[in-house]
C-alpha positions as CSV (number, residue, x, y, z in Angstrom):
1,M,-49.9,12.9,-6.9
2,N,-51.6,13.1,-2.9
3,S,-55.4,13.0,-2.2
4,S,-56.5,11.1,0.7
5,Q,-60.1,11.7,-0.5
6,N,-59.1,10.0,-4.1
7,P,-58.3,6.7,-4.8
8,W,-56.3,7.4,-8.2
9,N,-56.8,5.5,-11.6
10,A,-53.5,5.1,-13.0
11,D,-54.8,3.6,-16.3
12,L,-57.4,6.6,-16.7
13,Y,-54.4,8.9,-16.0
14,Q,-52.0,7.7,-18.4
15,Q,-55.3,7.1,-21.1
16,K,-57.1,10.6,-20.9
17,H,-55.1,12.9,-18.5
18,A,-51.3,12.6,-20.0
19,F,-51.5,16.3,-20.2
20,V,-50.4,16.5,-16.5
21,F,-47.0,15.1,-17.3
22,H,-47.0,16.5,-20.9
23,Y,-47.1,20.0,-19.7
24,G,-44.5,19.1,-16.9
25,T,-41.8,18.5,-19.1
26,D,-41.4,22.5,-19.5
27,V,-41.0,22.8,-15.8
28,L,-38.2,20.2,-16.0
29,R,-36.3,23.2,-18.0
30,L,-36.7,25.2,-14.6
31,L,-35.1,21.9,-12.7
32,E,-32.0,21.4,-15.2
33,P,-31.1,18.1,-13.7
34,Q,-27.3,17.5,-13.5
35,P,-25.1,14.0,-13.9
36,G,-24.8,12.9,-10.6
37,E,-27.4,14.9,-8.7
38,Q,-29.6,13.3,-5.8
39,I,-33.1,14.2,-6.9
40,L,-36.6,13.6,-5.5
41,D,-39.7,13.9,-7.6
42,L,-42.5,14.3,-5.0
43,G,-45.8,13.4,-6.5
44,C,-44.4,11.3,-9.2
45,G,-47.4,10.0,-10.4
46,T,-46.7,7.0,-13.2
47,G,-43.1,7.9,-13.6
48,E,-42.8,9.8,-16.7
49,L,-41.2,12.8,-15.6
50,T,-38.7,11.0,-13.0
51,A,-37.6,9.1,-16.0
52,Q,-36.8,12.3,-18.0
53,I,-35.2,13.5,-15.1
54,A,-32.9,10.1,-15.0
55,Q,-32.1,10.7,-18.5
56,H,-30.0,13.8,-17.6
57,G,-28.0,11.3,-15.6
58,A,-29.3,12.4,-12.3
59,D,-29.9,9.7,-9.4
60,V,-33.8,10.0,-9.1
61,T,-36.3,8.7,-6.5
62,G,-40.1,9.0,-7.4
63,V,-42.7,9.4,-4.2
64,D,-46.3,9.2,-4.5
65,A,-49.1,8.5,-2.2
66,S,-51.0,6.5,-4.6
67,A,-50.1,2.6,-5.0
68,S,-51.7,2.4,-8.2
69,M,-49.4,5.2,-9.6
70,V,-46.2,3.7,-8.1
71,E,-47.4,0.2,-9.3
72,K,-47.8,1.7,-12.9
73,A,-44.3,3.6,-12.4
74,R,-42.7,0.7,-11.4
75,Q,-44.0,-1.5,-14.2
76,S,-43.0,1.3,-17.0
77,F,-39.7,2.3,-15.4
78,P,-38.6,-1.0,-13.6
79,H,-35.0,0.3,-13.2
80,L,-36.0,3.6,-11.1
81,R,-36.7,3.6,-7.7
82,F,-40.3,4.7,-6.7
83,Q,-41.7,4.9,-3.2
84,Q,-45.1,5.0,-2.0
85,A,-45.4,7.9,0.3
86,D,-47.9,10.8,1.1
87,A,-46.2,14.3,1.0
88,R,-47.9,15.2,4.2
89,Q,-46.2,12.7,6.2
90,W,-43.0,11.9,4.0
91,V,-39.7,12.7,5.7
92,A,-36.7,12.3,3.7
93,D,-33.9,9.8,4.6
94,Q,-31.1,11.8,2.9
95,P,-30.4,14.8,1.6
96,F,-31.1,15.9,-1.9
97,D,-29.6,18.5,-4.3
98,A,-33.2,19.2,-5.7
99,V,-36.8,18.6,-4.9
100,F,-38.9,18.3,-8.0
101,S,-43.1,18.4,-8.1
102,N,-45.4,18.8,-10.9
103,A,-49.2,18.9,-10.6
104,T,-49.4,17.8,-6.8
105,L,-49.1,20.4,-4.1
106,H,-52.6,21.4,-5.1
107,W,-54.0,18.5,-3.6
108,I,-52.7,19.4,-0.1
109,S,-54.9,21.3,1.9
110,E,-53.9,24.9,2.8
111,T,-53.4,23.8,6.5
112,E,-51.1,21.2,5.5
113,Q,-48.8,23.2,3.5
114,P,-46.6,24.6,5.8
115,K,-45.6,21.0,7.0
116,V,-45.0,20.0,3.6
117,L,-42.9,22.7,2.8
118,S,-40.7,22.3,5.8
119,N,-40.0,18.9,5.3
120,V,-38.9,20.0,1.8
121,F,-36.7,22.7,3.0
122,A,-35.4,20.2,5.6
123,A,-34.6,17.5,2.7
124,L,-32.4,19.9,0.8
125,K,-28.8,20.1,0.8
126,P,-27.4,23.7,1.5
127,G,-27.9,25.8,-1.6
128,G,-30.2,22.9,-3.0
129,R,-33.3,24.0,-5.2
130,F,-37.1,23.5,-5.1
131,V,-38.7,23.5,-8.5
132,A,-42.5,22.7,-8.3
133,E,-45.6,23.7,-10.7
134,M,-49.2,23.6,-9.1
135,G,-52.4,24.6,-9.9
136,G,-52.9,28.5,-9.2
137,Q,-55.8,30.8,-8.4
138,G,-58.8,30.2,-10.7
139,N,-57.6,27.1,-12.0
140,V,-60.1,24.8,-13.7
141,Q,-63.0,27.7,-13.1
142,R,-65.0,26.9,-15.8
143,I,-65.2,23.5,-15.2
144,L,-65.7,24.0,-11.4
145,T,-68.3,26.7,-11.8
146,A,-70.2,24.1,-14.3
147,F,-70.1,21.5,-11.9
148,T,-71.5,23.7,-9.1
149,T,-74.3,25.1,-11.3
150,A,-75.3,21.4,-12.3
151,L,-75.4,20.2,-8.6
152,A,-77.5,23.2,-7.7
153,A,-79.9,22.3,-10.4
154,L,-80.1,19.0,-9.1
155,G,-80.8,20.2,-5.5
156,I,-77.4,18.5,-4.5
157,H,-75.1,20.3,-1.7
158,E,-71.7,20.9,-3.4
159,P,-68.9,18.5,-1.7
160,A,-65.7,20.5,-0.3
161,S,-62.8,21.0,-2.8
162,P,-60.1,18.8,-2.4
163,N,-57.9,21.4,-3.9
164,Y,-56.1,24.6,-2.9
165,F,-55.3,27.1,-5.7
166,P,-53.2,30.1,-4.2
167,S,-52.4,33.3,-5.4
168,L,-48.9,33.8,-6.0
169,G,-48.7,36.3,-3.1
170,Q,-50.3,33.5,-0.7
171,Y,-47.9,30.8,-1.8
172,A,-44.7,33.0,-1.7
173,T,-45.5,33.8,1.9
174,M,-45.8,30.1,2.3
175,L,-42.7,29.3,1.2
176,E,-40.4,32.1,2.7
177,T,-42.1,31.2,6.0
178,A,-40.3,27.5,5.3
179,G,-37.0,29.2,4.8
180,F,-36.8,29.3,1.0
181,S,-35.5,32.4,-1.0
182,I,-37.4,32.9,-4.2
183,A,-35.9,33.2,-7.2
184,F,-38.6,32.8,-9.9
185,M,-42.3,32.5,-9.6
186,Q,-44.8,32.8,-12.3
187,Y,-48.6,32.5,-12.8
188,F,-49.6,31.7,-16.4
189,D,-53.1,30.7,-18.1
190,R,-52.6,27.4,-19.9
191,N,-55.8,26.5,-22.1
192,T,-56.0,22.6,-21.9
193,P,-58.3,20.8,-24.1
194,L,-59.5,17.5,-22.6
195,A,-58.7,14.3,-24.5
196,D,-62.0,13.3,-25.3
197,P,-64.4,15.6,-26.8
198,E,-67.4,13.2,-26.0
199,T,-66.5,12.0,-22.5
200,G,-64.0,14.7,-21.4
201,I,-65.9,16.2,-18.4
202,S,-67.2,12.7,-17.0
203,D,-63.4,11.6,-17.3
204,W,-62.1,14.6,-15.8
205,L,-64.9,14.2,-12.8
206,A,-63.7,10.5,-12.3
207,M,-60.3,11.2,-12.6
208,F,-60.1,14.3,-10.2
209,R,-63.4,14.2,-8.1
210,G,-63.8,10.1,-7.8
211,I,-67.4,10.8,-9.5
212,C,-68.1,7.8,-12.1
């Protein structure tokens, strides 16, 4: 994950928000990692999906902006490579057969997206593939609406959102401008229960908005 505004809590992520990487398992089916392939996991978090890619025999590197996430990934999977790097400044030092990203790109602002996508495109070998999942238009809208309403009732000005949730058309244009040929895009609804019925919202705010 990547966000300059939020110091990630890797323990809270694993304990209460594991759905982020559990759901990412479905996206791995689109990646179809092959033995011997060089693959980058961009925004690897605590490394669970990086490890699953490696289980297919690929030579995988995990990259994340959060020192806490990278430290936890190294502890959990010491046999794999993890680097701390922000997707907004990261530049590949080797060509990859594929770049994979789960639940990361929506933490990058709209103005910074083109640079990130250009870097990803440049990192791929000719014919390489980019497989990514991110929040789309309307994502977590029920939580955000309730949050806005609660702040207004307290007379508190709503802070700027750290997320970019584009429509399919908006993101397709960005991808094509960066040089990608789009083989498949899908917008889908996914009801996601929070882990704890008592503290779910406060956990979510602590994890994704830095509010304790």
